[in-house]
Backbone as JSON Lines, residues from 0, in Angstrom:
{"i":0,"aa":"M","n":[13.37,44.03,18.34],"ca":[12.36,44.59,19.23],"c":[13.02,45.6,20.16]}
{"i":1,"aa":"R","n":[12.37,46.74,20.36],"ca":[12.96,47.81,21.15],"c":[12.45,47.78,22.59]}
{"i":2,"aa":"Y","n":[13.35,48.02,23.52],"ca":[13.03,48.0,24.94],"c":[13.39,49.34,25.57]}
{"i":3,"aa":"T","n":[12.91,49.55,26.79],"ca":[13.24,50.78,27.5],"c":[13.66,50.49,28.92]}
{"i":4,"aa":"I","n":[14.68,51.21,29.44],"ca":[15.18,51.03,30.81],"c":[15.08,52.33,31.6]}
{"i":5,"aa":"F","n":[14.56,52.26,32.84],"ca":[14.63,53.4,33.76],"c":[15.47,53.01,34.96]}
{"i":6,"aa":"F","n":[16.21,53.96,35.5],"ca":[16.99,53.68,36.7],"c":[17.21,54.99,37.45]}
{"i":7,"aa":"T","n":[17.11,55.04,38.8],"ca":[17.31,56.28,39.55],"c":[18.4,56.22,40.6]}
{"i":8,"aa":"L","n":[19.3,57.24,40.66],"ca":[20.44,57.31,41.6],"c":[20.49,58.58,42.45]}
{"i":9,"aa":"I","n":[21.3,58.56,43.6],"ca":[21.43,59.8,44.37],"c":[22.84,60.33,44.61]}
{"i":10,"aa":"F","n":[23.88,59.69,44.84],"ca":[25.19,60.37,44.99],"c":[25.98,60.36,43.69]}
{"i":11,"aa":"L","n":[25.74,59.8,42.72],"ca":[24.72,59.88,41.71],"c":[23.41,59.3,42.22]}
{"i":12,"aa":"T","n":[22.3,59.92,41.89],"ca":[21.03,59.27,42.17],"c":[20.35,59.02,40.85]}
{"i":13,"aa":"L","n":[19.77,57.85,40.69],"ca":[19.35,57.46,39.36],"c":[18.07,56.65,39.37]}
{"i":14,"aa":"A","n":[17.28,56.74,38.31],"ca":[16.1,55.89,38.15],"c":[16.25,55.13,36.87]}
{"i":15,"aa":"L","n":[16.18,53.83,36.9],"ca":[16.48,53.02,35.72],"c":[15.27,52.27,35.22]}
{"i":16,"aa":"C","n":[15.08,52.25,33.9],"ca":[13.99,51.48,33.31],"c":[14.36,51.05,31.9]}
{"i":17,"aa":"V","n":[14.03,49.82,31.54],"ca":[14.23,49.32,30.18],"c":[12.87,48.98,29.58]}
{"i":18,"aa":"S","n":[12.54,49.45,28.36],"ca":[11.21,49.16,27.85],"c":[11.11,49.22,26.34]}
{"i":19,"aa":"T","n":[10.01,48.62,25.83],"ca":[9.58,48.81,24.45],"c":[8.39,49.75,24.48]}
{"i":20,"aa":"V","n":[7.85,50.01,23.29],"ca":[6.67,50.87,23.2],"c":[5.5,50.27,23.97]}
{"i":21,"aa":"S","n":[5.36,48.96,23.99],"ca":[4.24,48.32,24.68],"c":[4.35,48.4,26.19]}
{"i":22,"aa":"A","n":[5.55,48.68,26.71],"ca":[5.76,48.99,28.13],"c":[5.37,47.87,29.09]}
{"i":23,"aa":"E","n":[5.53,46.63,28.69],"ca":[5.39,45.51,29.62],"c":[6.63,45.46,30.5]}
{"i":24,"aa":"I","n":[6.44,45.45,31.83],"ca":[7.58,45.5,32.74],"c":[8.24,44.12,32.83]}
{"i":25,"aa":"L","n":[9.53,44.07,32.49],"ca":[10.3,42.84,32.6],"c":[11.23,42.85,33.81]}
{"i":26,"aa":"F","n":[11.61,44.03,34.26],"ca":[12.58,44.16,35.36],"c":[12.24,45.39,36.18]}
{"i":27,"aa":"H","n":[12.23,45.23,37.5],"ca":[11.93,46.37,38.37],"c":[12.64,46.2,39.7]}
{"i":28,"aa":"D","n":[13.22,47.29,40.19],"ca":[13.79,47.31,41.54],"c":[13.72,48.73,42.05]}
{"i":29,"aa":"D","n":[12.99,48.96,43.14],"ca":[12.88,50.31,43.7],"c":[13.84,50.55,44.85]}
{"i":30,"aa":"F","n":[14.66,49.55,45.19],"ca":[15.68,49.66,46.24],"c":[15.09,50.07,47.59]}
{"i":31,"aa":"E","n":[13.85,49.7,47.85],"ca":[13.2,50.02,49.12],"c":[13.37,48.9,50.14]}
{"i":32,"aa":"R","n":[14.1,47.85,49.8],"ca":[14.35,46.75,50.73],"c":[15.42,47.14,51.74]}
{"i":33,"aa":"Q","n":[15.67,46.27,52.7],"ca":[16.74,46.5,53.67],"c":[18.11,46.16,53.09]}
{"i":34,"aa":"E","n":[18.14,45.27,52.1],"ca":[19.39,44.87,51.48],"c":[19.2,44.79,49.96]}
{"i":35,"aa":"I","n":[20.3,44.9,49.23],"ca":[20.26,44.77,47.78],"c":[19.74,43.38,47.4]}
{"i":36,"aa":"D","n":[18.86,43.33,46.41],"ca":[18.26,42.07,45.97],"c":[19.27,41.29,45.13]}
{"i":37,"aa":"L","n":[19.87,40.27,45.73],"ca":[20.9,39.49,45.04],"c":[20.31,38.52,44.02]}
{"i":38,"aa":"A","n":[18.99,38.44,43.95],"ca":[18.35,37.69,42.87],"c":[18.3,38.51,41.59]}
{"i":39,"aa":"K","n":[18.6,39.81,41.7],"ca":[18.57,40.7,40.54],"c":[19.94,41.28,40.2]}
{"i":40,"aa":"W","n":[20.78,41.45,41.21],"ca":[22.03,42.18,41.03],"c":[23.24,41.37,41.47]}
{"i":41,"aa":"A","n":[24.36,41.6,40.76],"ca":[25.69,41.19,41.22],"c":[26.42,42.5,41.54]}
{"i":42,"aa":"P","n":[26.21,43.05,42.74],"ca":[26.73,44.39,43.04],"c":[28.2,44.36,43.41]}
{"i":43,"aa":"Q","n":[28.81,45.53,43.39],"ca":[30.11,45.68,44.01],"c":[29.95,45.55,45.53]}
{"i":44,"aa":"A","n":[30.99,45.05,46.2],"ca":[30.92,44.86,47.65],"c":[30.71,46.17,48.38]}
{"i":45,"aa":"S","n":[31.11,47.28,47.78],"ca":[30.98,48.59,48.42],"c":[29.58,49.18,48.31]}
{"i":46,"aa":"W","n":[28.72,48.6,47.46],"ca":[27.37,49.13,47.31],"c":[26.53,48.83,48.55]}
{"i":47,"aa":"G","n":[25.53,49.68,48.78],"ca":[24.61,49.44,49.88],"c":[23.35,50.27,49.72]}
{"i":48,"aa":"L","n":[22.33,49.96,50.5],"ca":[21.1,50.75,50.53],"c":[21.14,51.67,51.73]}
{"i":49,"aa":"K","n":[20.66,52.9,51.56],"ca":[20.67,53.88,52.64],"c":[19.43,54.74,52.56]}
{"i":50,"aa":"E","n":[19.17,55.45,53.64],"ca":[18.05,56.39,53.65],"c":[18.34,57.54,52.68]}
{"i":51,"aa":"N","n":[17.32,57.97,51.97],"ca":[17.46,59.08,51.04],"c":[17.5,60.38,51.81]}
{"i":52,"aa":"D","n":[18.63,61.08,51.77],"ca":[18.76,62.33,52.5],"c":[18.73,63.55,51.59]}
{"i":53,"aa":"T","n":[18.36,63.38,50.32],"ca":[18.37,64.52,49.4],"c":[17.08,65.33,49.45]}
{"i":54,"aa":"R","n":[16.01,64.71,49.94],"ca":[14.71,65.38,50.05],"c":[14.18,65.87,48.7]}
{"i":55,"aa":"H","n":[14.58,65.21,47.63],"ca":[14.07,65.59,46.32],"c":[12.77,64.85,46.07]}
{"i":56,"aa":"D","n":[11.75,65.55,45.54],"ca":[10.42,64.95,45.42],"c":[10.35,63.85,44.37]}
{"i":57,"aa":"V","n":[11.38,63.7,43.53],"ca":[11.4,62.61,42.56],"c":[11.71,61.28,43.23]}
{"i":58,"aa":"L","n":[12.39,61.32,44.37],"ca":[12.91,60.11,45.01],"c":[12.03,59.64,46.15]}
{"i":59,"aa":"D","n":[12.15,58.36,46.5],"ca":[11.43,57.8,47.63],"c":[12.34,57.71,48.85]}
{"i":60,"aa":"R","n":[12.01,56.8,49.76],"ca":[12.64,56.76,51.08],"c":[14.07,56.24,51.07]}
{"i":61,"aa":"R","n":[14.35,55.24,50.24],"ca":[15.68,54.61,50.25],"c":[16.31,54.68,48.86]}
{"i":62,"aa":"V","n":[17.65,54.59,48.83],"ca":[18.38,54.67,47.58],"c":[19.52,53.66,47.6]}
{"i":63,"aa":"L","n":[20.02,53.33,46.43],"ca":[21.23,52.52,46.31],"c":[22.43,53.45,46.39]}
{"i":64,"aa":"D","n":[23.29,53.21,47.34],"ca":[24.48,54.03,47.58],"c":[25.65,53.42,46.83]}
{"i":65,"aa":"V","n":[26.18,54.13,45.84],"ca":[27.19,53.59,44.94],"c":[28.54,54.23,45.23]}
{"i":66,"aa":"W","n":[29.52,53.4,45.56],"ca":[30.89,53.85,45.78],"c":[31.76,53.37,44.63]}
{"i":67,"aa":"G","n":[32.95,53.96,44.49],"ca":[33.87,53.58,43.43],"c":[34.4,52.17,43.61]}
{"i":68,"aa":"G","n":[34.9,51.61,42.49],"ca":[35.52,50.3,42.61],"c":[35.18,49.31,41.53]}
{"i":69,"aa":"G","n":[34.48,49.74,40.47],"ca":[34.21,48.82,39.39],"c":[32.74,48.73,39.04]}
{"i":70,"aa":"A","n":[32.39,47.72,38.24],"ca":[31.04,47.57,37.7],"c":[30.19,46.66,38.57]}
{"i":71,"aa":"G","n":[28.97,47.1,38.88],"ca":[27.93,46.25,39.43],"c":[26.93,45.97,38.33]}
{"i":72,"aa":"L","n":[26.52,44.72,38.16],"ca":[25.73,44.32,37.01],"c":[24.43,43.64,37.42]}
{"i":73,"aa":"T","n":[23.45,43.69,36.52],"ca":[22.25,42.87,36.69],"c":[22.6,41.41,36.42]}
{"i":74,"aa":"L","n":[21.79,40.51,36.97],"ca":[21.93,39.1,36.6],"c":[21.25,38.81,35.27]}
{"i":75,"aa":"T","n":[20.29,39.66,34.91],"ca":[19.53,39.5,33.67],"c":[20.32,40.02,32.48]}
{"i":76,"aa":"D","n":[20.28,39.3,31.37],"ca":[20.8,39.8,30.1],"c":[19.7,40.58,29.39]}
{"i":77,"aa":"F","n":[20.1,41.67,28.74],"ca":[19.16,42.52,28.03],"c":[19.38,42.4,26.52]}
{"i":78,"aa":"P","n":[18.38,42.77,25.72],"ca":[18.46,42.58,24.27],"c":[19.36,43.63,23.61]}
{"i":79,"aa":"E","n":[19.44,43.54,22.31],"ca":[20.31,44.45,21.55],"c":[19.78,45.88,21.55]}
{"i":80,"aa":"E","n":[18.47,46.04,21.48],"ca":[17.87,47.37,21.4],"c":[17.01,47.66,22.62]}
{"i":81,"aa":"F","n":[17.24,48.8,23.24],"ca":[16.4,49.25,24.35],"c":[16.7,50.71,24.64]}
{"i":82,"aa":"D","n":[15.83,51.33,25.45],"ca":[16.04,52.69,25.96],"c":[16.29,52.61,27.45]}
{"i":83,"aa":"Y","n":[17.24,53.38,27.91],"ca":[17.72,53.33,29.3],"c":[17.58,54.73,29.88]}
{"i":84,"aa":"Y","n":[16.79,54.87,30.95],"ca":[16.53,56.18,31.55],"c":[17.07,56.24,32.97]}
{"i":85,"aa":"A","n":[17.53,57.42,33.39],"ca":[18.04,57.57,34.75],"c":[17.93,59.0,35.23]}
{"i":86,"aa":"D","n":[17.62,59.18,36.52],"ca":[17.78,60.46,37.2],"c":[19.03,60.36,38.05]}
{"i":87,"aa":"F","n":[19.92,61.32,37.93],"ca":[21.19,61.19,38.64],"c":[21.7,62.53,39.16]}
{"i":88,"aa":"N","n":[22.53,62.44,40.18],"ca":[23.18,63.59,40.8],"c":[24.63,63.23,41.02]}
{"i":89,"aa":"A","n":[25.53,63.79,40.24],"ca":[26.95,63.47,40.35],"c":[27.53,64.14,41.59]}
{"i":90,"aa":"K","n":[27.91,63.35,42.55],"ca":[28.42,63.88,43.82],"c":[29.94,63.95,43.82]}
{"i":91,"aa":"N","n":[30.59,63.21,44.7],"ca":[32.03,63.37,44.92],"c":[32.86,63.22,43.65]}
{"i":92,"aa":"G","n":[32.52,62.22,42.85],"ca":[33.34,61.94,41.67],"c":[33.03,62.8,40.47]}
{"i":93,"aa":"G","n":[31.86,63.45,40.45],"ca":[31.48,64.29,39.33],"c":[31.04,63.53,38.09]}
{"i":94,"aa":"S","n":[30.91,62.2,38.19],"ca":[30.53,61.43,37.01],"c":[29.97,60.07,37.43]}
{"i":95,"aa":"L","n":[29.29,59.42,36.49],"ca":[28.85,58.04,36.69],"c":[28.87,57.32,35.35]}
{"i":96,"aa":"G","n":[29.29,56.06,35.37],"ca":[29.3,55.26,34.16],"c":[28.1,54.34,34.1]}
{"i":97,"aa":"F","n":[27.47,54.28,32.93],"ca":[26.33,53.41,32.68],"c":[26.8,52.25,31.8]}
{"i":98,"aa":"V","n":[26.63,51.04,32.3],"ca":[27.18,49.85,31.66],"c":[26.15,49.22,30.73]}
{"i":99,"aa":"F","n":[26.62,48.79,29.55],"ca":[25.76,48.17,28.54],"c":[26.4,46.92,27.98]}
{"i":100,"aa":"H","n":[25.55,45.95,27.58],"ca":[25.96,44.76,26.83],"c":[27.11,44.02,27.52]}
{"i":101,"aa":"A","n":[27.07,43.94,28.83],"ca":[28.17,43.31,29.57],"c":[28.1,41.79,29.48]}
{"i":102,"aa":"R","n":[29.22,41.16,29.13],"ca":[29.34,39.71,29.24],"c":[29.59,39.32,30.7]}
{"i":103,"aa":"N","n":[30.44,40.1,31.35],"ca":[30.76,39.95,32.77],"c":[31.4,41.26,33.22]}
{"i":104,"aa":"D","n":[32.06,41.27,34.39],"ca":[32.6,42.53,34.89],"c":[33.93,42.93,34.26]}
{"i":105,"aa":"K","n":[34.34,42.23,33.2],"ca":[35.58,42.57,32.49],"c":[35.37,42.85,31.01]}
{"i":106,"aa":"Y","n":[34.17,42.59,30.51],"ca":[33.89,42.8,29.09],"c":[32.56,43.54,28.95]}
{"i":107,"aa":"F","n":[32.61,44.83,28.61],"ca":[31.38,45.61,28.49],"c":[31.68,46.98,27.88]}
{"i":108,"aa":"Y","n":[30.59,47.67,27.48],"ca":[30.64,49.09,27.18],"c":[30.31,49.85,28.46]}
{"i":109,"aa":"M","n":[30.95,51.01,28.65],"ca":[30.63,51.88,29.78],"c":[30.62,53.32,29.27]}
{"i":110,"aa":"H","n":[29.46,53.97,29.36],"ca":[29.32,55.33,28.87],"c":[29.18,56.26,30.08]}
{"i":111,"aa":"D","n":[30.14,57.16,30.21],"ca":[30.33,57.96,31.42],"c":[29.85,59.39,31.19]}
{"i":112,"aa":"I","n":[28.91,59.86,32.03],"ca":[28.47,61.26,32.0],"c":[29.3,62.03,33.02]}
{"i":113,"aa":"S","n":[30.08,63.01,32.55],"ca":[30.97,63.78,33.43],"c":[30.48,65.22,33.53]}
{"i":114,"aa":"T","n":[30.2,65.64,34.75],"ca":[29.78,67.02,35.02],"c":[31.0,67.81,35.5]}
{"i":115,"aa":"A","n":[30.76,69.06,35.92],"ca":[31.82,69.82,36.57],"c":[32.31,69.04,37.79]}
{"i":116,"aa":"G","n":[33.59,69.12,38.07],"ca":[34.15,68.41,39.21],"c":[34.71,67.05,38.89]}
{"i":117,"aa":"S","n":[34.46,66.55,37.68],"ca":[35.0,65.25,37.29],"c":[36.48,65.37,36.94]}
{"i":118,"aa":"K","n":[37.25,64.34,37.3],"ca":[38.67,64.28,36.91],"c":[38.83,63.78,35.48]}
{"i":119,"aa":"Y","n":[37.75,63.3,34.88],"ca":[37.83,62.66,33.57],"c":[37.02,63.46,32.55]}
{"i":120,"aa":"S","n":[37.63,64.45,31.92],"ca":[37.0,65.22,30.84],"c":[35.62,65.74,31.24]}
{"i":121,"aa":"P","n":[35.55,66.7,32.19],"ca":[34.25,67.26,32.57],"c":[33.53,67.87,31.37]}
{"i":122,"aa":"Q","n":[32.19,67.83,31.43],"ca":[31.31,68.34,30.37],"c":[31.45,67.51,29.08]}
{"i":123,"aa":"H","n":[31.73,66.24,29.25],"ca":[31.85,65.31,28.13],"c":[31.12,64.0,28.45]}
{"i":124,"aa":"I","n":[30.88,63.22,27.4],"ca":[30.51,61.82,27.54],"c":[31.74,60.99,27.17]}
{"i":125,"aa":"G","n":[32.1,60.06,28.02],"ca":[33.19,59.14,27.72],"c":[32.62,57.81,27.27]}
{"i":126,"aa":"W","n":[32.83,57.47,26.0],"ca":[32.32,56.23,25.43],"c":[33.42,55.17,25.56]}
{"i":127,"aa":"H","n":[33.3,54.3,26.56],"ca":[34.36,53.37,26.92],"c":[34.08,51.96,26.41]}
{"i":128,"aa":"I","n":[35.16,51.24,26.11],"ca":[35.12,49.81,25.84],"c":[36.08,49.14,26.81]}
{"i":129,"aa":"N","n":[35.6,48.15,27.54],"ca":[36.45,47.38,28.46],"c":[36.65,45.98,27.9]}
{"i":130,"aa":"L","n":[37.91,45.65,27.62],"ca":[38.28,44.31,27.16],"c":[39.22,43.71,28.19]}
{"i":131,"aa":"E","n":[38.66,42.99,29.15],"ca":[39.43,42.35,30.21],"c":[40.32,43.37,30.93]}
{"i":132,"aa":"N","n":[39.67,44.49,31.31],"ca":[40.32,45.58,32.04],"c":[41.36,46.33,31.22]}
{"i":133,"aa":"N","n":[41.33,46.17,29.91],"ca":[42.08,47.03,29.0],"c":[41.07,47.98,28.36]}
{"i":134,"aa":"W","n":[41.24,49.28,28.63],"ca":[40.22,50.25,28.28],"c":[40.61,51.05,27.04]}
{"i":135,"aa":"S","n":[39.62,51.37,26.23],"ca":[39.74,52.4,25.21],"c":[38.56,53.35,25.39]}
{"i":136,"aa":"V","n":[38.75,54.63,25.03],"ca":[37.69,55.61,25.27],"c":[37.73,56.69,24.2]}
{"i":137,"aa":"E","n":[36.56,57.16,23.84],"ca":[36.4,58.33,22.98],"c":[35.56,59.34,23.74]}
{"i":138,"aa":"H","n":[36.08,60.55,23.96],"ca":[35.35,61.59,24.66],"c":[34.71,62.55,23.66]}
{"i":139,"aa":"T","n":[33.44,62.85,23.86],"ca":[32.76,63.84,23.03],"c":[32.09,64.87,23.93]}
{"i":140,"aa":"P","n":[32.24,66.18,23.62],"ca":[31.58,67.21,24.44],"c":[30.07,67.13,24.26]}
{"i":141,"aa":"F","n":[29.34,67.62,25.26],"ca":[27.88,67.65,25.14],"c":[27.49,68.44,23.89]}
{"i":142,"aa":"A","n":[26.67,67.84,23.04],"ca":[26.33,68.44,21.75],"c":[25.58,69.75,21.89]}
{"i":143,"aa":"D","n":[24.83,69.92,22.99],"ca":[24.08,71.16,23.17],"c":[24.93,72.27,23.81]}
{"i":144,"aa":"E","n":[26.18,71.95,24.17],"ca":[27.15,72.9,24.72],"c":[26.75,73.48,26.07]}
{"i":145,"aa":"K","n":[25.77,72.9,26.73],"ca":[25.4,73.34,28.07],"c":[26.34,72.74,29.11]}
{"i":146,"aa":"K","n":[26.56,73.47,30.21],"ca":[27.4,73.0,31.29],"c":[26.54,72.3,32.34]}
{"i":147,"aa":"R","n":[26.95,71.1,32.75],"ca":[26.25,70.37,33.81],"c":[27.06,70.47,35.09]}
{"i":148,"aa":"R","n":[26.38,70.79,36.2],"ca":[27.05,71.04,37.47],"c":[27.06,69.81,38.36]}
{"i":149,"aa":"Q","n":[28.07,69.73,39.17],"ca":[28.15,68.71,40.22],"c":[27.09,69.0,41.27]}
{"i":150,"aa":"N","n":[26.57,67.95,41.93],"ca":[25.58,68.08,43.0],"c":[24.25,68.66,42.53]}
{"i":151,"aa":"V","n":[23.93,68.48,41.27],"ca":[22.66,68.92,40.69],"c":[22.01,67.72,40.02]}
{"i":152,"aa":"W","n":[20.67,67.62,40.15],"ca":[19.95,66.49,39.57],"c":[19.72,66.68,38.07]}
{"i":153,"aa":"Y","n":[19.94,65.62,37.31],"ca":[19.66,65.58,35.88],"c":[18.97,64.27,35.53]}
{"i":154,"aa":"R","n":[18.36,64.26,34.37],"ca":[17.74,63.05,33.83],"c":[18.47,62.69,32.53]}
{"i":155,"aa":"V","n":[18.82,61.43,32.37],"ca":[19.54,60.97,31.18],"c":[18.78,59.84,30.51]}
{"i":156,"aa":"K","n":[18.89,59.79,29.21],"ca":[18.35,58.68,28.43],"c":[19.44,58.2,27.48]}
{"i":157,"aa":"F","n":[19.65,56.88,27.44],"ca":[20.5,56.26,26.44],"c":[19.64,55.4,25.53]}
{"i":158,"aa":"E","n":[19.86,55.5,24.24],"ca":[19.25,54.6,23.28],"c":[20.3,53.61,22.8]}
{"i":159,"aa":"A","n":[20.07,52.33,23.02],"ca":[20.94,51.28,22.48],"c":[20.25,50.68,21.26]}
{"i":160,"aa":"R","n":[20.94,50.68,20.13],"ca":[20.33,50.27,18.88],"c":[21.18,49.23,18.15]}
{"i":161,"aa":"K","n":[20.6,48.65,17.13],"ca":[21.32,47.67,16.31],"c":[22.58,48.28,15.72]}
{"i":162,"aa":"N","n":[23.5,47.42,15.34],"ca":[24.77,47.83,14.76],"c":[25.64,48.59,15.76]}
{"i":163,"aa":"Y","n":[25.45,48.27,17.07],"ca":[26.35,48.74,18.13],"c":[26.34,50.27,18.25]}
{"i":164,"aa":"K","n":[25.15,50.86,18.1],"ca":[25.0,52.31,18.13],"c":[24.34,52.76,19.43]}
{"i":165,"aa":"F","n":[24.77,53.92,19.92],"ca":[24.22,54.5,21.15],"c":[24.01,56.0,20.95]}
{"i":166,"aa":"K","n":[22.91,56.52,21.52],"ca":[22.67,57.96,21.6],"c":[22.35,58.32,23.04]}
{"i":167,"aa":"A","n":[22.71,59.55,23.44],"ca":[22.47,60.02,24.8],"c":[21.7,61.34,24.78]}
{"i":168,"aa":"Y","n":[20.81,61.5,25.79],"ca":[20.0,62.7,25.94],"c":[20.02,63.12,27.4]}
{"i":169,"aa":"L","n":[19.95,64.43,27.66],"ca":[19.95,64.95,29.02],"c":[18.89,66.02,29.19]}
{"i":170,"aa":"G","n":[18.46,66.21,30.45],"ca":[17.52,67.27,30.8],"c":[17.44,67.41,32.3]}
{"i":171,"aa":"R","n":[16.58,68.3,32.76],"ca":[16.41,68.49,34.2],"c":[15.7,67.29,34.8]}
{"i":172,"aa":"V","n":[15.95,67.02,36.06],"ca":[15.28,65.92,36.72],"c":[13.78,66.18,36.76]}
{"i":173,"aa":"G","n":[12.99,65.16,36.53],"ca":[11.55,65.31,36.5],"c":[11.0,65.7,35.14]}
{"i":174,"aa":"A","n":[11.88,66.02,34.18],"ca":[11.43,66.39,32.84],"c":[10.77,65.2,32.15]}
{"i":175,"aa":"K","n":[9.84,65.49,31.24],"ca":[9.25,64.42,30.45],"c":[10.34,63.8,29.58]}
{"i":176,"aa":"W","n":[10.25,62.47,29.43],"ca":[11.3,61.76,28.71],"c":[11.45,62.27,27.29]}
{"i":177,"aa":"N","n":[10.34,62.66,26.65],"ca":[10.42,63.1,25.26],"c":[10.92,64.53,25.12]}
{"i":178,"aa":"S","n":[11.19,65.2,26.26],"ca":[11.71,66.57,26.2],"c":[13.22,66.63,26.42]}
{"i":179,"aa":"L","n":[13.86,65.49,26.65],"ca":[15.31,65.48,26.87],"c":[16.05,65.88,25.59]}
{"i":180,"aa":"V","n":[17.19,66.53,25.76],"ca":[17.95,67.1,24.64],"c":[19.09,66.16,24.23]}
{"i":181,"aa":"F","n":[19.25,65.98,22.95],"ca":[20.34,65.15,22.42],"c":[21.69,65.75,22.8]}
{"i":182,"aa":"V","n":[22.59,64.91,23.36],"ca":[23.91,65.4,23.77],"c":[25.07,64.61,23.17]}
{"i":183,"aa":"G","n":[24.82,63.48,22.5],"ca":[25.93,62.76,21.91],"c":[25.55,61.41,21.35]}
{"i":184,"aa":"E","n":[26.39,60.87,20.46],"ca":[26.17,59.54,19.9],"c":[27.51,58.9,19.58]}
{"i":185,"aa":"W","n":[27.48,57.58,19.5],"ca":[28.71,56.81,19.3],"c":[28.34,55.44,18.78]}
{"i":186,"aa":"S","n":[29.25,54.84,18.01],"ca":[29.06,53.45,17.58],"c":[30.39,52.72,17.65]}
{"i":187,"aa":"D","n":[30.33,51.42,17.89],"ca":[31.52,50.59,17.98],"c":[31.77,49.93,16.63]}
{"i":188,"aa":"G","n":[32.73,50.46,15.89],"ca":[33.04,49.91,14.58],"c":[33.59,48.5,14.62]}
{"i":189,"aa":"E","n":[34.12,48.1,15.78],"ca":[34.65,46.74,15.92],"c":[33.57,45.72,16.28]}
{"i":190,"aa":"K","n":[32.37,46.22,16.63],"ca":[31.2,45.36,16.89],"c":[31.5,44.29,17.94]}
{"i":191,"aa":"R","n":[31.92,44.75,19.12],"ca":[32.38,43.81,20.14],"c":[31.25,43.15,20.92]}
{"i":192,"aa":"Y","n":[30.3,43.96,21.42],"ca":[29.29,43.41,22.34],"c":[27.9,43.71,21.8]}
{"i":193,"aa":"E","n":[27.18,42.68,21.42],"ca":[25.86,42.86,20.8],"c":[24.76,43.0,21.83]}
{"i":194,"aa":"K","n":[24.85,42.28,22.93],"ca":[23.83,42.31,23.97],"c":[24.46,41.8,25.26]}
{"i":195,"aa":"G","n":[23.73,41.93,26.36],"ca":[24.26,41.46,27.64],"c":[23.62,42.18,28.81]}
{"i":196,"aa":"K","n":[24.33,42.24,29.91],"ca":[23.81,42.82,31.14],"c":[23.98,44.34,31.14]}
{"i":197,"aa":"I","n":[23.23,45.01,32.01],"ca":[23.41,46.44,32.24],"c":[23.9,46.64,33.66]}
{"i":198,"aa":"G","n":[24.33,47.86,33.97],"ca":[24.8,48.12,35.33],"c":[25.33,49.52,35.49]}
{"i":199,"aa":"L","n":[26.11,49.71,36.55],"ca":[26.7,51.0,36.89],"c":[28.18,50.82,37.17]}
{"i":200,"aa":"Y","n":[28.95,51.85,36.83],"ca":[30.39,51.79,37.05],"c":[30.83,53.12,37.65]}
{"i":201,"aa":"A","n":[31.43,53.06,38.83],"ca":[31.92,54.26,39.5],"c":[33.43,54.16,39.65]}
{"i":202,"aa":"R","n":[34.13,55.23,39.22],"ca":[35.59,55.2,39.22],"c":[36.2,55.93,40.41]}
{"i":203,"aa":"C","n":[35.46,56.83,41.03],"ca":[36.06,57.58,42.14],"c":[36.28,56.65,43.33]}
{"i":204,"aa":"G","n":[37.22,57.0,44.18],"ca":[37.58,56.11,45.29],"c":[36.69,56.25,46.5]}
{"i":205,"aa":"N","n":[35.7,57.16,46.45],"ca":[34.8,57.34,47.58],"c":[33.36,57.28,47.08]}
{"i":206,"aa":"R","n":[32.43,57.81,47.85],"ca":[31.02,57.74,47.48],"c":[30.77,58.52,46.19]}
{"i":207,"aa":"C","n":[30.15,57.84,45.23],"ca":[29.96,58.44,43.91],"c":[28.5,58.64,43.56]}
{"i":208,"aa":"A","n":[27.62,57.75,43.98],"ca":[26.28,57.75,43.45],"c":[25.35,56.96,44.34]}
{"i":209,"aa":"A","n":[24.05,57.09,44.04],"ca":[23.06,56.25,44.69],"c":[21.91,56.05,43.73]}
{"i":210,"aa":"A","n":[21.13,55.0,43.9],"ca":[20.06,54.7,42.96],"c":[18.75,54.51,43.67]}
{"i":211,"aa":"H","n":[17.67,54.92,42.99],"ca":[16.36,54.82,43.61],"c":[15.56,53.65,43.1]}
{"i":212,"aa":"H","n":[15.26,53.58,41.81],"ca":[14.49,52.43,41.32],"c":[14.95,52.0,39.95]}
{"i":213,"aa":"A","n":[14.7,50.76,39.64],"ca":[15.1,50.21,38.34],"c":[13.94,49.4,37.77]}
{"i":214,"aa":"Q","n":[13.65,49.61,36.5],"ca":[12.59,48.87,35.84],"c":[13.03,48.48,34.44]}
{"i":215,"aa":"Y","n":[12.48,47.37,33.98],"ca":[12.74,46.92,32.62],"c":[11.39,46.64,31.98]}
{"i":216,"aa":"Y","n":[11.09,47.32,30.88],"ca":[9.82,47.15,30.18],"c":[10.03,46.46,28.84]}
{"i":217,"aa":"K","n":[9.06,45.67,28.45],"ca":[9.05,45.1,27.1],"c":[7.94,45.75,26.31]}
């Protein structure tokens, strides 16, 4: 069964949602509370909620402020197949990692979108595997050969499919989901992680991203 995920961030700013075609909502968080909802998230200690200062019409009043330091994960496990959507703005670090099929904060896939300004292969997707903090990565340039800038809003979609396959799509923020452009694909031939939690991973040592809302649809 296929699902879809949306998620929204701001330093990165992102909108997250997981869903199937039937679009029954299984998970939602708009980050409009005073504190992170610990019934939904196991965040990094450096994460927090803050007022949205970007004034972008896609975003609401508050956002999840994401700093570097590792993976923050949902408490919910997600299925093998789903679609994951996000609006993001790569700030200080120039990149953000999207976590998939996590067993915990040491075993997961992390797919990193790197714009200009990133220290890690800018204008590429980094397809990472974390095995107890031992990392392997394959970098692929954006398939459409377009340059993505730091401090600019974009919309991303990841498709997680059977047989450990992933595809990524990008477009301007606010674009219709079906208009996003294919930018890369990858599969894990070792078939390590079939399903699990989702989350965010920031590698820069300072403020990297922020998130607006998260939803999970069935």
